[in-house]
N, C-alpha and C positions, 0 to 999 in steps of 0.2 A: 518624488525623490527615490532614486534607485539605490538605496542603501542595502548592502549585503551583509547579513550576519552569519558568519561561518562558525563562530563559537560563542557561547555565552560564558560568563564568568561571575559566579556568586561564591565568594570565598567562605570557607567554613562549613560547607554542606557536602555530604558524600555525593559524588557525581559518577554516573556511567555515561560515557559518550558513545553513541551508536553511529551508524553511517550517516544518519540525518538528524536524529533526535538526541538532545541532552536531557538526561533524567536525573533529577535531584531528589534525594530522600529527605522529606520533611518530618519524618517520624511516623505518624499515623497515615500520612498521605504521600503521594509523589507529585512532583512538579515536572511535567514533560514539556520541553521547549523544542519546537520544530525549527531547525536552522534553515538556511538557504543552501546548505550543501546538497550536492547531487551525486549519486553513485550510478555506475553502470557496470555490469559484469562483476558486481560485488567489489568494485574499486571506487573510492571517493575521488572525485575530480578536484584539482587544486583551486579552481575558482567556482563560485556558486551562481545561482539564478536569483536575481532580485525578486523579493516578495514571495518566493516559493514556499517558505515556511508558513506565511500567513494563509496562502491559498490552500495548502494541505490541511491546516488546522480548521479552516472554515468549511471545507468539503466534508471532513470527518464529522464536524459538529452538525452539519446538515443531515448526514445519514444517521447519526445517533438519534436525531429527532424523527426519523422516518422508519425506524425498526418495526418489524411486525410485533404484534402484541405478545407479551409474556417474555420477551427476550430482554434481559438486564445487561447493563454496561457499566463501565468504570468511571465515566465522566461525571465530575462534580461541578466544575465551574470553568468558564473561559476567562482568561485574564485580559481585561480591556482597560478600564479606568481605575482599577483598584488592585494593588499588588497584595499578596499574602502578608500577614503581619510580620514585620521585621525585614521585608524585602522591598520596601518602598523605594530605596535608592536605585533599584534595578528594573523599575517599571518600563523604561524605554527599551530594554532588551527583551522584555516579556510580552509587551502589549500586542495582542492580536495573534500571537504565535505560541502562547503557553496555556496549558490547562492543568487544573488540579484534578487528580484522579484518585480513586480508591486503590489501595494496595491489593494485589492478587497473587496467588501462587500460580505461576505461568505454566500452562500446558506446553511441554517441550516439542510440539509438533506444529509445523505450518499447515493450516487447514485451507487447502487450495480447492476452488471450485471452478470447473471449466464448462462453458457453454458452447465454445467453438474450438476448433482444432488448430492451435497456433503455438508458436514458440517451441519449447522443449517437448510439449505434447505431440506436435506435428512430427518432430524428428523421431520420437520414439515410435509413433504409429507407423511410419514408413518402414521401420525395421521389424516390428512385432505385431502390427495391427491391433495394438492395445496401448493403454496409457496407465502406468502405475498398476498394472495387473487387471485393469478394466478392459475387457474385450469389446472392440468396436466393430461396426459393420465394415465390410470390404468396400473399396472403391471411393472412400471419402477423399476430398480434395483439401489442399491447404486452406485454412480458415473457414471450412464448412461448419455450419451449425450442427451440433450433435443432436441425436434423437431426444436426449434429455440431459440436463446438467450432470456431470460426474464429479466425484470427490477424489482428489488425487493428492494425498498428503506428502509432505517433505520434512526432512530433518531440519533442525536449526543448528547451523554451524557458526561458532564464534569467529572462525577464520575460513576463508575460501568459500566455495559454492555450497548452497544447500543441496541436499540429495533427494530426488524424487524416490518415494518408496511405496510399496503396496499398503492397502488398508490393513492387511493381516500383520505386516511388519510394524505399522504404527500401533496396533493393538498390543503387540509383544513388547514394545518400548514403553507403553503406558498402561492402559487398562481397556479391555474391550467395551465395557459398558460406557465408559467415558467417551471413547472414540465414536461409538455409535451416536451418542448424544451430540457430540461436536459435529459429526457428519450431517445429522438431521438438521441441526440449527444453521449450519453454514449453507447448506443447499436452500433452506427456507429463506434466508436473508438474500442470497444471490438471486433466487427466482423472483422475489419481491422487487429487488432493486433493478434487475434487468428489465422487467416489464415497465417499471416506472421510467427508467432512463430511455427506453425505446420510444416512449411517448414524447420525450424531449429531443429526439433525434440522435441519441447516443446508443451504440451497442456496447454492452459490457461483455467482452469476450471471455475474460476470466478474472479472478481476483483471489486474494488470500486473506484469511482472517486469523486473528490471534485470540485465544481463549485463556481464561485463568479462573482460579477458584477464589471466591469471596465467601469464606465459611463453607457452607454446603451448596452454594449456588455457583453454577458455571456461568461466568459473565464474559461479554465481549470486551476486549481490551485493545490498546494500541490504536493505530489508524484504521479507518474504515472506508473502503471503496474510493481510494484516492488514485491519482495518476501514478503514484509511486508503487501502489500495491495491486494495480489492475491494468488491463488493456482496455482502453476506450477507443472505439472506432466511430467515425461519422456514418450514420445509417444511410444517408443519401449517396454515399460513395462506396458502399459495401459491394464487393464482387468476389465470391470465393474463387480459389484457384491461384491466388497471388497474395503477396504482402498487402496489408491495408494501410491507408492513411490513418493517423492516430492522433489522439489528444493527450498522449502520455509521453514517456521518455523514449519511446521507440525511435523518434526522430534523432535523439542523441545517440542511441545505439547504432543506428544506420550510419551516422557520421563516423563514429569510432571504427566501424568495420572497414572504412576506406583507408584507415591509417596503418602504418607499419608499427603496430603496437601489440604486445603479446598478452594483453588483458591481465597484467599483474601490476601491482603498485611500483612506482608512482603513476597516477593517471596523467594523461597529456593535458596541457593547458588548453582551455576551450577558446576558440576565436569569438570575438564580439558577436558576429552574425549567428553563430550557433547558440550562444547564450541568449540573445534576443529572441530567436525563433523558438527555442525551447520554452522560454518564459511565456510566449504567446500561446503555446499549446496548453500549458497549465491554466492560464487565465481563461482560455476558451472553454476548457472542460468545466471550470467553475461556473461560468456564465450560462452555458447550455444546461447544465444539470439543475442549477438553482433558479434560473430565469432572472437573476439579478446582476447588474454590472459590478465588476470588481473595483473597489476603491480602497487603496492601501491606507492603513491607519497612520 
């Protein structure tokens, strides 16, 4: 059944609706629900992708269980057959796409790690031979693998596009000691995941992490290494010097680039073919990474 959940509705609970996720405040915990909404160029499209929320939730859950030792996270429970107390009438909205998590004081910086030269990093490199202040060797091609993963932070903007910034700027906005820890852990997770995924035939070109404080502990929060937060490329088709085939929403971005659209709201209605093909990309990412077939709940 290709049911699409664009919004959830649980009356009486404080709600923050993001581009994809609905976050409900349960007091001591948060309930995060991954909808089937999809955004591109920071604009939410009017129609969604069937089962996308389930796939994102399952991929994050998979990676939370694969983290290197010593790294803590916010995940407490996946909602499947049992809703939190008092929310039993809403189980159909939550099943397979909602998680209970710890509350955390969010670090106001997107922690981006790049292993390959793509996207905004490639555009910046062509102008400055650096990315977010990180100097890179001359002569690199589009989508080349970098000599080593680099940390390229960005601001978190409530509206509009996040802004790539230098590590020094990120330290000025937060705290140098905290940013050094976030950088170290982000690169550690990326390197671990990239090696694992490569063995599954997937290149993780880049990804972004979110961190927050649980007391005195810096913990990983939000989604982890999903097609929404990462660039996934099929390893058997990888060829630097050009755009790559992908398992993420780059397919959607490429379609939108063909339209006469100024990349501001409202987003264009997506044709059935684009919806179907985008959904296939997300499902293929899940199946390649986990080695398991995707079966919607």
